[in-house]
N, C-alpha and C positions, 0 to 999 in steps of 0.2 A: 324634530331631531336634533338634541343637542349637538353641535360641532367640538368635537374630542382630536384630540392631538396626542401622539404619541414621541415621546423622546425617550429616545435608549440610549445613556451614555454608558459607553464604555472606555475601560483604560486602555489606550496603544501599547504596544510590544513595544521594547527598545529600551529607553532610559529608566523606567521604573518594573525592576524583574520583581514580579507579582500572581501572584495565584487570581484568579478573579472566582465568586460563586454570585449569579445572579439571586434573585429572592426575590418572588414576585407573587400575586395573590389578589384574593379580592374578598370585602368581608360584605355579607350577606344576613338579610332575616330568613330567619329559618322558615317560617310558613309561606310566605310570601315568592322566595328566591332573589329577591331586590336586594343592588347594590345598596347600600347602607352610607351615605354621607355622615360627615363629620366623626368619622371613623378614624382609628390609628391602629397599628402596633405597638410593641413594646419589645424589643431582643433584650436579653438577660444572658449574661455569661452564665455559665452555669457551675461554672471555677469559681468567681469573682462575682455573687450574686449582685454587689452595688454597684458595677459595670453594667451600666445599662445604656440604650437607646430607642430614641421615639420617633415612628416616621408614619405620618399622618397622608389618611387616604384623600383623592380625587372624592368628588361629589357624585361620582357612581360608586365607590366603596372601594377601587383600585385603588394598589401602592405596590413600591419595588424600590429596593435597594440593592445596594452591591458591598458584601463583605470583599475585603481584599488581605492577602497575607504578605507584606511588605518584606522584602530581601533585600537591605542596603540600596534602599531609593535614592536614584542619583536626582537632584533637586532641579526641581524648575525654576527659574530664576524672573523671568519676565512673565506677565501674560499677554497671551497671544489667541488671535484668532483664525484660521484658515478662511479662505475664498470658498463658496459652496461648490460640492463635485459629486456626482455631476451637474451639471446645471447650464440648459435645462435638464431638468430630472423627469424620469418616467421610471418605475411608478417611486423612486426614494432619492433623497440629497441626504450630502453627508458635511461637517464639518468638523472642525480639528479642535479642540479647546485646551490650552494651556492656561492652569491654573499654579499661580507660587505658591500659595497659602491656602490652608483651609477657610473659607469662605463662601458666603451667599451668592449663587450666579440667579440671576431673574431673566428669563427668555420670556420673551412675545412677540406677538404671531398679528399683522395686521394685513389688511388685503387692499387691495391698490387705493379705492374710496378714504382706507385713513382706519377702518373698524377695524376692532380689535378684536380679533377671533377669540384667542385664548393668553392667558398669562399667568404662567407659574415660576416656582421659587425650589431651588436646587441647593444642601447645604451640601458642596465636596471638600474633598481634600486634596491638596496642592498632588499635583500630577496633569497627565497630558490625557485627556478624554475625547471620542470620538460621540458626536452626536446625531443619532438619523433620525428624518423625519418623513414619514410613510405618508405621503398625502392619500385624501378623498376628496372626492366633488369637483367642482367644476375646473377646467383647464383655468391658467388665467396667471397674474402677477403676484406675489405675495414678500411681503419681508420681513424678515427676522430678527428681531433688538435682543440685543445679551447685553446685560450691566453686572459688573460687578466690579465691588469699592466703589471709587469713583470714576469709574470710567465704564463708556459704553459703544458698541459700535452696529451699523445699522449691513443686514447681509440682505441683497434682494435676491428671490428666486422665482425659477419660472415653475410654473405644473404643465406640461404639456398638454397633455388629453385629461377628460373626466376619471377621476380613477376609486379603486375603491379598497383601497392599499390598509390596514390597521392602524393608521396616524389619525384618521377620525371616529373610530369607531372603539378604540378600548382610549381609556381614560389619561390621560395622563399619569407616571408617575412619580411620588416625593422622593426623592433620590439621597442617598447618603454614602458614606464610607465607611466601613467600620472597621479599624486597623486589630489586626491579630495577633497571637504571639506568634513570632518566629517560628516556622518549620512544625509546627506540631498541630494535630487535630482537633477543632475547637468544638464543645457541642452549648448547643443555648435553647432556652424557653423561647417559643417567640409565642406573643399574647394577643390574641385580638380583642378587641374594647370599641364599645361607646355607648354614651351615656342611654339606660334606661333598661339597659340589656346587659346580660350575664357573660364575663370572660369567658371565652374560650382560649385552652390552652396547649400546643404540638411542642415535639423538640426537634430542631434542626442539629445537624456539622457541617462544617465547612468543604467536607467532601464530593461536594454535587451539588448543582443546581436546583432550584427547589421551587414549586407553583404549588401553592396552599390556598386553600377553599376556607375560609371562616363561615361558618353556619350559627349566627348567633340567634338566640333566645330573649325573646324581652322578660326582663325579673315578672311579671305580672304572669304572662303564660308558664315560666318555669316555674313558679310558687303555687300551692295548692291555695284555694280560695273559699273558707267556711266565711257564710255569711251564719250566724246564729241563729237570726229571728227575721221571717220573712210570712205577712198574713195574705197571700194570695189565694189559698185553702178558701178562705170567704168568698172570695172571687168565683171559686171553681165549684163550691155547692147549690151558686146559683146560676152554674151553667157555663158558665167562663170555660174560653176550649184553651187547655196550656201548650197545645202544640201549633198553635198560629200564632203567627205572629200581630201580637195589635198594636194599637196605634194610642191604644187607653189606658188603666193602670202601668203599674210598675215593671210588670216582671212577667216572663212565660217563657216555652223552652228557649226558641230561637232566641229572645235578647238574654237567657242566662247564661249561652251559649256567645252570644259576642263579649260578655264584659266577662267572661274565662271565670262561671261560676264554677266548680269545682263539687261542691258539696251546699246546699240548701234546708237547713231546718224549717219546717214547717209548720207554722204553727195550724192547734185545734182553737180555735177560739169561739165562745159562745155568749150570748151574750146576756145577762143575768138579769137583763126586764124584758127580753123577748123570750127569754124561755127560764122562769125563773122555778118551774116544777121538773122540768125532763134535759136538764143541760147534757147527762149522761147522751140522751137520744141521740139528739142532735148532734152530739161530737160523732156517735157512730155512723152517721150521715154523711156527715164532713169526710171520713175515712173512705169510704163505700164513694165518694164523688173523687177521690182522690185515687183510688183501686182502681176505676173507671178509666182514668186518664193514663196509670199504670199500664193498665191493657191494652192500649190504643195506642201508646207511644212507646212501648216497652225499648225500641229502637234508639230510641234518643233519652230515657233515664230508667233508673231501676230504686229500688227504696233499700239504703240502707238499716241493718237492726247492730250490726254488731261493726267492731273497726277493724276486721276480716274482711266484710261485706262491702266496708267502707273502699278499702284501700284494695281491694278490686274492681270496683267501679271506676277508683282513679287512677290505676295504673292502664283500663280501657278506655281510658278519655272520654267516659260516660257518664254523665249527670247522676248524682248522687242527690235523694231526698231521704230525711230522713223528718218522721213525723215528733210532735212536738204539743204539747197541750199549755194551753197559755190559761190559768186559773183554776184553784184546787175547787172550785165549788161543781167542776165538771163530773168529780167522783161522787158526788151527792152522798158525804159523809159513809161511804160503804167505802172499805180497804181491799174488796176484793172485785170490786171495777175498776183499781191500780191494776191489778194482777191481768184483768182483762184490754186494757189499756195499752197492757206491755206486751202482751202476744202478740198485739194489733201491731206493734211494731214503736209505740213512743219512747223514745228513748231520755225527754228530759221535762218533767212538770212545773212549770211556773206555779209557786205555790200557792198565790192567791194573785188575781187580778185590781181593778179599784176597788174593787167590792171585798171585803171583809168575808171572812166565812165563819160556822161554830167553832172553826179549830185553829185561826190563823188567821191575824191582824193585817188589813192592807197598810199601804205607807202614807194614804188616803183620808184615813180612820183618823178621828179625833183623839182615839187611845191608840193610836200607835206607837209612841212612847214606852206606854206602859203596860202592855196588853200584847200577851204574846202568844203562844203553840200553849194549845189546850195537852192534856192526856192524850186524847184519841190523835191531834198533832201530831206527838213525837214518835206515836206507832207508825203515822204516815212516814216518816222520815226514817226509821230504822227500817221501814219494809222498802223503802226508795234504795235503800244501800246495798240489804238483801237481793233486790230484784238485779240492782246495777242500771239505778234509773238517774240521771244527773236530776241537782236540786236546782232548780233558777230560784236567785233572790228577786228579781225585777220586781216591782209593784210591790215589793212587801215590805212592811213596816220594820221599823229598826228593831223594836223589842224581840220582834216574833226572826228577823236575823241574828240576832243575836242565841235566840234558843235552840234554832238552827243548826250555828257553828258549834256548839256545847252537843247536840245529840250525834250530830251524825258522822260517820266515821272517815269520811270522804271528803275530797276537793269541792266546793261548790263553785257555781258559774253565776253571774249578773248579765244575762243576755243581751239586753239592750238596753242600756242605762248611759248618764253620765255625771258630770263632777258637780257634785254640791258647792264644791269652792268656787268652781267658775260662774256657775249658772244654779241661784240658790232657786231649787227647786225641790219638793217633795220628794221628787222620782228620781232626783238624782243621789247621788252615794256623797257618804261623809269619805273625812281622810281616814277616817277612824275602823268604817266599813271596810273600805280599797285593803286598807293592811291588815284586814282582819282576812279579807278573803282571799288576800295574796299570802299572809301566813300558813291560811289553810293548801295552799298550791292551787288554787285556784283560778278564774279567770274572768276580767269583765269586757264586758261586748260592748266600744263605744255605739252608742244610737244614731241616725241621721236626722233626729226629728230637731228641726230651727230652735222649738218654743226651748226644749232641753241643752240647747247647746249655748244659745246669747239671749239677752233683751232683745238685742235690734230687732227689727223687722225682718230682716233677712240673713240667712245663716249662708255661709262659703264655706269651700274645703279646709281653708284655713281654721274655721271653728272648729271643727272634728277632729282635726289634728292637735290644734288647741290642747283638746282633753287628752288623749293620744300622748301627748308631750307630760303631761300633769301627773298621767298616771306612770308614767315612765321615768320619773324626776322622782316621785312619791315611793315607788313600791321596785323599780326595775321593769325592763324590757319583757320579763317573760310572762307577763302576765294581764296583755291588751291583747284582745279580738273584736270584731267586728259583729256588730248586731245591728244591721238596718235599720228594722220594721219596717221596708215597703211596706206599698197595699196596706199598712196599717195605716198610713198617715196621709195626712193632707195635706199637708206642706212640706215640702223637700228642700233640699240643700241645694243652693247654686251652682250646678258643676257637678253632682249627683243627682239626676232629675230620674232616674230610673236604673234597673239592673248592668243597663250595657255603660254605665259611666266608672264600673269600679276602678278600670287602669288609670284613669285620672286618678284618682287618690295613693294608686300607690307611683304615678309619678310626684306627686305632689309630695310625698312621703319623702321620697330620693331627691329629691329637689333639698327638703328642707334637713338634709341631711343624714337621715338615716342608712345605715348601711345596707346592703342587698340581706345579709343575715337577720335583721333585727324585720326588713320588711315580712323576710319571708314568715315571721315569728309570727305578728300581726294580724297578717291574711290567714294565715289557718294553722301553722306549727305547736302555737301555743293551745288555742282549745283543741286539736288535733291531738296533746298529751295528756291534756284532761282525759276525754272522753275514750282515750286506750286502756285508762289509769281505772273507771267505772264500767264504761260500758262495752267487758269484754267479751 
């Protein structure tokens, strides 16, 4: 158990006529209840927002400071530290401290063997203070070393008994004195903060002491995370159990929850090589296998077919799955099969996979730059608009993308693609394509597949963020999303090995300098805007 020391500094009455308000509290992780190290609070004067002070919590998240309303204080002219009293002590010992100027007071506590038990620093205003140390632990001799400017004093204290005082159970407080306006009631915002967490704000005044608990939520868990593309249903149709935590593949329900995934678009991809004649029937078999998992684990996830159902599941903290079809070959040149897929919950269609159809051309096709949509292809696009089904242009050739943009009245998406300027690959989008998608109000889901991110043998999270950076600098933050392609890729990004690692991407984005608002947009809000517009 960590040995902690409580040092409570209290103004002495007498020479400094003042009103004291103690503000103490703890900053904790909302999900675990554990105190957060490296946390701090900011005190902001409501009447003068530029007047603020920062107080750091200790390693267990505890903080404390004193507000003082000073009325014509009599100045302390010399530095003075009294002898400890009572000494020997049981359970507490006091030391009076006189500080002539505002400065740093350092307090160190050592045991008889010279082992440093704790070291804390306090920024204090000029005045008289009383320091109380409530011991806990073994009886014995201890030494308190106090340092102020270039002066120091050592005080010997004797703890008589084994004690259970608050001194070693509550962490030391970081103290400061904030001078307030004479004779008035002052009001403040107090903000609890820590990197990777969403700040929380409360209001206090100097009319009474305050005990405050901040329960902070991580930026990742506080955001809606929508992954635009995952191929795990390709495994499920062959017997993979979504409800069990597995040590292979990239996804399952326990790992979705661990990774903080709120909404997952689950692709129905049918190999055109293995099912050249009946891809639609295989698509239906995949949907059936999905339904089996849905019924089996209805307590863990639900299917969303529109924005209302999606919102409902997210609000219930329940994993939401949305079906999508990867490859227009699955409708077998039959627009009515598109209707059937829509009724079953399919909410986007990737117009082509790597294979072209008679009505749309793939990016891999040698004719990709010159051959686009057929007349039937235009009918498909218009019918998708009328249904409220999103158009996905990942894998799609440039001429077909242009034709789609000229035909649709809705925003379009590229659910799992990269930036061609950064990695010259036919599967990635050119600057002009990115600009046109943004102008239409759509989004680009940045893929996690290393060969689409870099020419190097391995890719890292920084490579993913480089593609995000590029899109942001080209068209703005509002057109970026995530499309991992987990369980559809044989190689993974270092640091993003499966769906549990999404929080690492959030952390890396924040460390790169993205604001909390921008991170939320990337993780899901941008795509949610498009989904709500199209899939009503």
